[in-house]
N, CA and C of each residue as an Amber inpcrd file, in Angstrom:
protein
   474
  -9.3680000 -10.8550000  19.7520000  -8.5240000 -10.3770000  18.6520000
  -7.4770000 -11.4320000  18.3410000  -7.1700000 -11.5760000  17.0790000
  -6.1500000 -12.5130000  16.6340000  -4.8040000 -12.1310000  17.2580000
  -4.1050000 -13.0800000  17.9140000  -2.8310000 -12.7420000  18.5650000
  -1.7360000 -12.3400000  17.5850000  -1.9330000 -12.5590000  16.2800000
  -0.9350000 -12.1420000  15.2930000  -0.8770000 -10.6290000  15.1520000
  -1.9370000  -9.9540000  15.5420000  -2.0180000  -8.5200000  15.3230000
  -2.0060000  -7.7700000  16.6410000  -1.3300000  -6.6550000  16.6620000
  -1.3180000  -5.8000000  17.8380000  -2.5940000  -4.9670000  17.8510000
  -2.9540000  -4.5150000  19.0300000  -4.0810000  -3.5950000  19.1580000
  -3.6890000  -2.2810000  18.4900000  -4.5280000  -1.7650000  17.6220000
  -4.2100000  -0.5160000  16.9410000  -4.4450000   0.6620000  17.8760000
  -3.4270000   1.4980000  18.0340000  -3.5630000   2.7050000  18.8360000
  -4.2950000   3.7730000  18.0600000  -4.6920000   4.8320000  18.7480000
  -5.4140000   5.9150000  18.0880000  -4.5640000   6.5880000  17.0150000
  -3.2390000   6.6110000  17.2210000  -2.3890000   7.2690000  16.2330000
  -2.1000000   6.3810000  15.0310000  -2.4050000   5.1100000  15.1210000
  -2.1730000   4.1950000  14.0010000  -3.4170000   4.1790000  13.1190000
  -3.2820000   4.6450000  11.8920000  -4.4170000   4.7400000  10.9930000
  -4.5130000   3.5560000  10.0430000  -3.6670000   2.5490000  10.2270000
  -3.7230000   1.3650000   9.3610000  -4.9220000   0.5230000   9.7580000
  -5.5380000  -0.0750000   8.7920000  -6.6840000  -0.9270000   9.0620000
  -6.2260000  -2.3530000   9.3420000  -6.8060000  -3.0210000  10.3350000
  -6.4190000  -4.4060000  10.5980000  -6.8100000  -5.3430000   9.4560000
  -7.7300000  -4.9150000   8.6040000  -8.1730000  -5.7680000   7.4970000
  -7.0290000  -6.0830000   6.5300000  -6.1720000  -5.1010000   6.2420000
  -5.0660000  -5.3810000   5.3220000  -4.1090000  -6.3850000   5.9380000
  -3.8750000  -6.2960000   7.2410000  -3.0020000  -7.2740000   7.9030000
  -3.6210000  -8.6680000   7.8390000  -4.9200000  -8.7290000   8.0010000
  -5.6220000 -10.0080000   7.9670000  -5.5350000 -10.6550000   6.5790000
  -5.8010000  -9.8860000   5.5430000  -5.7940000 -10.4820000   4.2010000
  -4.3730000 -10.7810000   3.7180000  -3.3890000 -10.0030000   4.1350000
  -2.0120000 -10.2890000   3.7310000  -1.5180000 -11.6100000   4.3150000
  -2.0810000 -12.0290000   5.4340000  -1.7070000 -13.3190000   6.0090000
  -2.2100000 -14.4960000   5.1870000  -3.0780000 -14.2470000   4.2210000
  -3.5850000 -15.3130000   3.3580000  -2.5960000 -15.6680000   2.2490000
  -1.5850000 -14.8410000   2.0320000  -0.6030000 -15.0940000   0.9750000
   0.3940000 -16.1350000   1.4730000   0.6210000 -17.1900000   0.7010000
   1.5920000 -18.2040000   1.1220000   3.0140000 -17.6330000   1.1410000
   3.7460000 -17.9490000   2.1930000   5.1160000 -17.4680000   2.3460000
   6.0450000 -18.3200000   1.4820000   6.7180000 -17.7160000   0.4890000
   7.5770000 -18.4910000  -0.4160000   8.9520000 -18.8090000   0.1720000
   9.2270000 -18.3180000   1.3680000  10.5540000 -18.4930000   1.9490000
  10.6380000 -19.7720000   2.7640000  11.8710000 -20.1750000   3.0320000
  12.0940000 -21.3080000   3.9210000  11.9010000 -20.8520000   5.3550000
  12.0820000 -21.7460000   6.2650000  11.8510000 -21.4660000   7.6820000
  12.8840000 -20.5180000   8.3000000  13.9960000 -20.2690000   7.6420000
  15.0820000 -19.4770000   8.2320000  15.0200000 -17.9980000   7.8470000
  13.9030000 -17.3650000   8.0730000  13.7660000 -15.9440000   7.7450000
  13.6820000 -15.1040000   9.0210000  14.0970000 -13.8490000   8.9070000
  14.1310000 -12.9390000  10.0540000  12.8700000 -12.1000000  10.1990000
  12.1990000 -11.8190000   9.0890000  11.0800000 -10.8840000   9.0890000
   9.7860000 -11.6100000   8.7450000   8.7050000 -11.1860000   9.3690000
   7.4000000 -11.7850000   9.0930000   6.8910000 -11.2900000   7.7460000
   6.2990000 -12.2140000   7.0010000   5.8260000 -11.8730000   5.6600000
   4.8130000 -10.7370000   5.7000000   3.8770000 -10.7680000   6.6480000
   2.8610000  -9.6960000   6.6680000   3.4930000  -8.3440000   6.9860000
   4.6200000  -8.3110000   7.7150000   5.3180000  -7.0410000   7.9450000
   5.9130000  -6.5180000   6.6380000   6.5620000  -7.3880000   5.8860000
   7.1990000  -7.0000000   4.6200000   6.1520000  -6.5100000   3.6230000
   5.0680000  -7.2690000   3.4960000   4.0280000  -6.9040000   2.5290000
   3.3120000  -5.6230000   2.9300000   3.0300000  -5.4600000   4.2240000
   2.3470000  -4.2510000   4.6970000   3.1850000  -3.0050000   4.4390000
   4.4670000  -3.0850000   4.7920000   5.3570000  -1.9350000   4.5820000
   5.4350000  -1.5960000   3.1010000   5.6400000  -2.6110000   2.2710000
   5.7660000  -2.3710000   0.8270000   4.4930000  -1.7460000   0.2620000
   3.3490000  -2.2490000   0.6710000   2.0770000  -1.7230000   0.1670000
   1.8850000  -0.2610000   0.5720000   2.1290000   0.0460000   1.8390000
   1.9840000   1.4330000   2.2970000   2.9870000   2.3580000   1.6040000
   4.2010000   1.8720000   1.4150000   5.2400000   2.6870000   0.7790000
   4.8900000   2.9860000  -0.6760000   4.4200000   1.9880000  -1.3880000
   4.0640000   2.1860000  -2.8040000   2.8630000   3.1190000  -2.9240000
   1.8790000   2.9490000  -2.0530000   0.7260000   3.8550000  -2.0650000
   1.1760000   5.2830000  -1.7830000   2.2280000   5.4300000  -0.9850000
   2.7540000   6.7570000  -0.6350000   3.6900000   7.3300000  -1.6870000
   3.9510000   6.5760000  -2.7560000   4.7370000   7.1120000  -3.8580000
   6.1440000   6.5750000  -3.9890000   6.5290000   5.5920000  -3.1910000
   7.8700000   5.0130000  -3.3130000   7.9840000   4.2430000  -4.6270000
   9.1470000   4.3600000  -5.2670000   9.3080000   3.7960000  -6.6080000
  10.2790000   2.6230000  -6.6760000  10.9350000   2.2660000  -5.6060000
  11.8930000   1.1590000  -5.6290000  12.1160000   0.6460000  -4.2190000
  12.8560000  -0.4620000  -4.1080000  13.0530000  -1.0900000  -2.7980000
  13.8570000  -0.2160000  -1.8440000  14.7900000   0.5650000  -2.3410000
  15.5320000   1.4800000  -1.4680000  14.5700000   2.5220000  -0.8930000
  13.6710000   3.0380000  -1.7300000  12.6560000   3.9870000  -1.2560000
  11.7600000   3.3510000  -0.1930000  11.3850000   2.0900000  -0.4140000
  10.5230000   1.3870000   0.5390000  11.2380000   1.2400000   1.8820000
  12.5060000   0.8590000   1.8430000  13.2790000   0.7210000   3.0770000
  13.3720000   2.0650000   3.8070000  13.6740000   3.1360000   3.0710000
  13.7710000   4.4700000   3.6780000  12.4330000   4.9120000   4.2600000
  11.3490000   4.6290000   3.5490000  10.0030000   4.9250000   4.0400000
   9.7960000   4.2720000   5.4100000  10.1770000   3.0040000   5.5160000
   9.9700000   2.2560000   6.7590000  10.8840000   2.7380000   7.8800000
  12.1220000   3.0590000   7.5550000  13.0600000   3.5360000   8.5800000
  12.5490000   4.8270000   9.2110000  12.0900000   5.7430000   8.3690000
  11.5920000   7.0310000   8.8590000  10.3430000   6.8400000   9.7230000
   9.5320000   5.8390000   9.4140000   8.2610000   5.6260000  10.1120000
   8.3060000   4.4410000  11.0750000   9.4970000   4.0270000  11.4800000
   9.6650000   2.8330000  12.3090000   8.7920000   2.8640000  13.5630000
   8.8130000   3.9620000  14.2960000   8.0370000   4.0390000  15.5390000
   6.5490000   3.8680000  15.2740000   6.0530000   4.4940000  14.2260000
   4.6360000   4.3560000  13.8790000   4.3160000   2.9290000  13.4390000
   5.1620000   2.3420000  12.6090000   4.9320000   0.9800000  12.1330000
   4.9020000  -0.0230000  13.2830000   5.7240000   0.2040000  14.3020000
   5.7610000  -0.7000000  15.4600000   4.4560000  -0.6890000  16.2480000
   3.5990000   0.3100000  16.0320000   2.3330000   0.3460000  16.7570000
   1.3500000  -0.6970000  16.2460000   1.5730000  -1.2440000  15.0450000
   0.6440000  -2.2550000  14.5270000   1.3220000  -3.4160000  13.8050000
   2.6300000  -3.3470000  13.5710000   3.3650000  -4.4690000  12.9850000
   4.2920000  -5.0540000  14.0410000   4.7050000  -6.2890000  13.8470000
   5.5710000  -6.9430000  14.8170000   7.0200000  -6.4690000  14.7150000
   7.5940000  -6.5160000  13.5170000   8.9720000  -6.0890000  13.2650000
   9.9540000  -6.6500000  14.3020000   9.9980000  -7.9820000  14.4930000
  10.8460000  -8.5660000  15.5310000  12.3380000  -8.3080000  15.3240000
  12.7620000  -8.1070000  14.0840000  14.1700000  -7.8460000  13.7790000
  14.3570000  -6.5060000  13.0820000  13.4920000  -5.5650000  13.3880000
  13.6010000  -4.2340000  12.8080000  13.0410000  -4.1620000  11.3970000
  13.5020000  -3.1720000  10.6700000  13.0340000  -2.9260000   9.3030000
  13.8040000  -3.8260000   8.3380000  13.0980000  -4.5260000   7.4490000
  13.7930000  -5.3310000   6.4360000  14.6210000  -4.4500000   5.4950000
  15.6970000  -4.9830000   4.9850000  16.5310000  -4.2280000   4.0450000
  15.8800000  -4.1940000   2.6690000  16.3670000  -3.2920000   1.8270000
  15.8430000  -3.2250000   0.4620000  16.0890000  -4.5370000  -0.2770000
  17.1960000  -5.2110000   0.0270000  17.4610000  -6.5130000  -0.5970000
  16.4270000  -7.5530000  -0.1780000  16.0160000  -7.5100000   1.0810000
  14.9980000  -8.4490000   1.5680000  13.6780000  -8.2220000   0.8480000
  13.2750000  -6.9570000   0.7180000  12.0360000  -6.6640000  -0.0140000
  12.1220000  -7.2380000  -1.4330000  13.2400000  -7.0000000  -2.1050000
  13.4050000  -7.4830000  -3.4770000  13.3470000  -8.9990000  -3.5740000
  14.0420000  -9.6880000  -2.6650000  14.0420000 -11.1670000  -2.6990000
  12.6560000 -11.7360000  -2.4280000  11.9600000 -11.1810000  -1.4510000
  10.6290000 -11.6950000  -1.1090000   9.6630000 -11.4840000  -2.2720000
   9.6470000 -10.2980000  -2.8440000   8.7170000 -10.0370000  -3.9440000
   9.0850000 -10.8090000  -5.2080000  10.3490000 -11.1350000  -5.3920000
  10.7550000 -11.9440000  -6.5440000  10.1990000 -13.3630000  -6.4300000
  10.0210000 -13.8420000  -5.2130000   9.5300000 -15.2110000  -4.9890000
   8.0290000 -15.2870000  -4.7590000   7.4070000 -14.1650000  -4.5260000
   5.9930000 -14.1290000  -4.1840000   5.1260000 -14.5780000  -5.3580000
   4.0600000 -15.2950000  -5.0630000   3.1120000 -15.7250000  -6.0880000
   2.2810000 -14.5070000  -6.5030000   2.4720000 -13.9900000  -7.7290000
   1.7590000 -12.7700000  -8.1350000   0.2450000 -12.9490000  -8.1740000
  -0.2310000 -14.1370000  -8.5040000  -1.6840000 -14.3650000  -8.5420000
  -2.2880000 -14.3140000  -7.1430000  -1.5940000 -14.8790000  -6.1730000
  -2.0760000 -14.8340000  -4.7920000  -2.0690000 -13.3990000  -4.2760000
  -1.0050000 -12.6430000  -4.5960000  -0.9080000 -11.2530000  -4.1610000
  -2.0230000 -10.4210000  -4.7870000  -2.2620000 -10.6220000  -6.0750000
  -3.3370000  -9.8890000  -6.7510000  -4.6950000 -10.2180000  -6.1420000
  -4.9440000 -11.4950000  -5.8690000  -6.2280000 -11.9010000  -5.3040000
  -6.4690000 -11.2490000  -3.9470000  -5.4230000 -11.1770000  -3.1370000
  -5.5470000 -10.5630000  -1.8110000  -5.7830000  -9.0600000  -1.9330000
  -5.0780000  -8.3910000  -2.8410000  -5.2880000  -6.9520000  -3.0230000
  -6.6960000  -6.6520000  -3.5280000  -7.1900000  -7.4700000  -4.4460000
  -8.5620000  -7.2840000  -4.9330000  -9.5710000  -7.4910000  -3.8130000
  -9.3350000  -8.4830000  -2.9720000 -10.2240000  -8.7310000  -1.8330000
 -10.2090000  -7.5340000  -0.8790000  -9.0150000  -7.0170000  -0.5850000
  -8.8910000  -5.8870000   0.3340000  -9.5730000  -4.6370000  -0.2170000
  -9.3130000  -4.2980000  -1.4930000  -9.9240000  -3.0990000  -2.0600000
 -11.4360000  -3.2530000  -2.1700000 -11.8990000  -4.4660000  -2.4590000
 -13.3440000  -4.7100000  -2.4730000 -13.9550000  -4.5010000  -1.1040000
 -13.2450000  -4.9420000  -0.0580000 -13.7210000  -4.7270000   1.3100000
 -13.7590000  -3.2410000   1.6540000 -12.7620000  -2.4830000   1.1730000
 -12.7430000  -1.0440000   1.4380000 -13.9580000  -0.3540000   0.8270000
 -14.2930000  -0.7330000  -0.3910000 -15.4580000  -0.1390000  -1.0580000
 -16.7240000  -0.4970000  -0.2890000 -16.8370000  -1.7610000   0.1350000
 -18.0150000  -2.1800000   0.9020000 -18.1210000  -1.4160000   2.2190000
 -17.0040000  -1.3030000   2.9480000 -17.0030000  -0.6290000   4.2460000
 -17.3210000   0.8620000   4.1270000 -16.9250000   1.4580000   3.0090000
 -17.1490000   2.9020000   2.8390000 -18.5560000   3.2140000   2.3460000
 -19.2900000   2.2040000   1.9790000 -20.6090000   2.4460000   1.4110000
 -20.5280000   3.1200000   0.0540000 -19.4130000   2.8980000  -0.6690000
 -19.2380000   3.4880000  -1.9910000 -18.8340000   4.9450000  -1.9640000
 -18.2900000   5.4140000  -0.8460000 -17.9560000   6.8300000  -0.7150000
 -16.4570000   7.0950000  -0.8010000 -15.6910000   6.1760000  -1.3360000
 -14.2610000   6.4070000  -1.5380000 -14.0570000   7.3260000  -2.7310000
 -12.9410000   8.0360000  -2.7420000 -12.5860000   8.8770000  -3.8760000
 -11.3330000   8.2920000  -4.5080000 -11.4150000   7.9420000  -5.7790000
 -10.2900000   7.3660000  -6.5110000  -9.5510000   8.4850000  -7.2380000
  -8.2480000   8.5760000  -7.0050000  -7.4120000   9.5870000  -7.6600000
  -6.7250000   8.9210000  -8.8470000  -6.8950000   9.4840000 -10.0210000
  -6.2700000   8.9560000 -11.2310000  -4.7690000   9.2030000 -11.1660000
  -3.9800000   8.2420000 -11.6020000  -2.5330000   8.3730000 -11.5490000
  -1.9370000   9.2370000 -12.6380000  -2.7180000   9.6040000 -13.6300000
  -2.1900000  10.3960000 -14.7480000  -2.5330000  11.8700000 -14.5530000
  -1.5600000  12.7000000 -14.7710000  -1.7900000  14.1410000 -14.6610000
  -2.3020000  14.6990000 -15.9770000  -3.1680000  15.6870000 -15.8850000
  -3.6650000  16.3920000 -17.0620000  -2.8680000  17.6850000 -17.1580000
  -2.0590000  17.8140000 -18.2000000  -1.1950000  18.9850000 -18.3620000
  -1.2520000  19.4610000 -19.8040000  -0.9320000  20.7240000 -20.0080000
  -0.8450000  21.2020000 -21.3930000   0.3600000  20.5670000 -22.0700000
   0.3200000  20.4220000 -23.3960000   1.4660000  19.8270000 -24.0920000
   2.7060000  20.7040000 -23.9370000   3.7460000  20.1340000 -23.3540000
   4.9980000  20.8430000 -23.1200000   6.1590000  19.8970000 -23.4200000
   7.3620000  20.4240000 -23.5100000   8.5100000  19.5370000 -23.7010000
   8.5910000  18.4860000 -22.5930000   9.1380000  17.3220000 -22.9030000
   9.2010000  16.2090000 -21.9630000   9.9840000  16.5420000 -20.7040000
  10.9250000  17.4690000 -20.7700000  11.7410000  17.7900000 -19.6020000
  11.0200000  18.7200000 -18.6310000   9.9060000  19.2810000 -19.0130000
   9.1830000  20.2190000 -18.1620000   8.5360000  19.4970000 -16.9840000
   8.5470000  20.1290000 -15.8220000   7.9080000  19.5870000 -14.6200000
   6.7610000  20.4940000 -14.1860000   5.9860000  20.9650000 -15.1420000
   4.8880000  21.8710000 -14.8630000   3.8020000  21.1540000 -14.0610000
   3.2850000  21.8070000 -13.0090000   2.1910000  21.1890000 -12.2600000
   0.9780000  20.9700000 -13.1510000   0.1680000  20.0020000 -12.7790000
  -1.0410000  19.7120000 -13.5310000  -2.1530000  19.3230000 -12.5830000
  -3.2060000  18.7300000 -13.1090000  -4.3050000  18.2740000 -12.2710000
  -4.4830000  16.7740000 -12.4480000  -5.0610000  16.1610000 -11.4360000
  -5.4040000  14.7410000 -11.5080000  -6.8910000  14.6250000 -11.2260000
  -7.6160000  13.9960000 -12.1300000  -9.0510000  13.8330000 -11.8830000
  -9.3000000  12.8180000 -10.7720000 -10.3870000  13.0080000 -10.0260000
 -10.7840000  12.0960000  -8.9620000 -12.2440000  11.7260000  -9.1590000
 -12.5750000  10.4630000  -8.9170000 -13.9330000   9.9690000  -9.0760000
 -14.4110000   9.3510000  -7.7800000 -15.6870000   9.5360000  -7.4750000
 -16.2810000   8.8260000  -6.3500000 -16.5160000   7.3920000  -6.7980000
 -16.1020000   6.4520000  -5.9710000 -16.3270000   5.0530000  -6.3160000
 -17.7040000   4.6500000  -5.8220000 -18.3480000   3.8080000  -6.5730000
 -19.6530000   3.2800000  -6.1850000 -19.9240000   2.0870000  -7.0750000
 -21.0710000   1.5210000  -6.9050000 -21.4260000   0.3910000  -7.7570000
 -21.7260000   0.8410000  -9.1800000 -21.9740000   2.1440000  -9.3650000
 -22.2550000   2.6680000 -10.6980000 -21.0190000   3.3700000 -11.2500000
 -20.5730000   3.0080000 -12.4440000 -19.4250000   3.7080000 -13.0190000
 -19.7910000   5.1410000 -13.3820000 -18.7950000   6.0150000 -13.3120000
 -19.0140000   7.4120000 -13.6420000 -17.9140000   7.8700000 -14.5860000
 -18.2700000   8.6560000 -15.5660000 -17.2810000   9.1790000 -16.5050000
 -16.9360000  10.6250000 -16.1950000 -17.5750000  11.2200000 -15.2230000
 -17.3510000  12.6240000 -14.9110000 -16.6130000  12.7550000 -13.5800000
 -15.4620000  13.4190000 -13.5670000 -14.7620000  13.5810000 -12.2940000
 -15.5370000  14.4850000 -11.3510000 -15.3980000  14.2130000 -10.0330000
 -16.0580000  15.0620000  -9.0420000 -15.1650000  16.2030000  -8.5990000
 -13.8540000  16.0710000  -8.8020000 -12.9140000  17.1000000  -8.3920000
 -11.6130000  16.9060000  -9.1670000 -10.8840000  17.9620000  -9.3550000
  -9.5550000  17.8370000  -9.9140000  -8.5550000  18.2830000  -8.8490000
  -7.5650000  17.4580000  -8.5960000  -6.5810000  17.7140000  -7.5470000
  -5.3370000  18.3070000  -8.1920000  -4.8960000  19.4740000  -7.7330000
  -3.6840000  20.1010000  -8.2470000  -2.4980000  19.3080000  -7.7780000
  -1.5580000  19.0010000  -8.6560000  -0.4080000  18.1830000  -8.2760000
   0.8680000  18.7390000  -8.8810000   1.9660000  18.3110000  -8.3660000
   3.2920000  18.6730000  -8.8990000   3.9000000  17.4750000  -9.5300000
């Protein structure tokens, strides 16, 4: 096993593949940094997938899950601050980040044998005033090599 990565415990559901591909992104910082780039990128990616909308949310996400994150990330100086997340992402090469994310998601589809379920980010709701927070549904599609226009399930959401 690559010494950069910790052995994943049974309670850690993160895949080592994302850690591996995130290490392919060039670090835009100088040598005087406290946090490892793959730790910052991993936390940010998991936080955004979980619904975090800003760097303060990402920091709070990581603080609450610190013990779990330590099971597979290094975190030599603890959780990065929201300012650190913002500075790193401001300097990050967006093309390199996009290429790595595309590689990772492509690997996920390959590993699943096309059995992933994609949840659409848009809710289907009846027309209501903009201030209404009425629950709606989100369509979900099975991913495969063949595109599909018909959802396999609708997920109730708030």
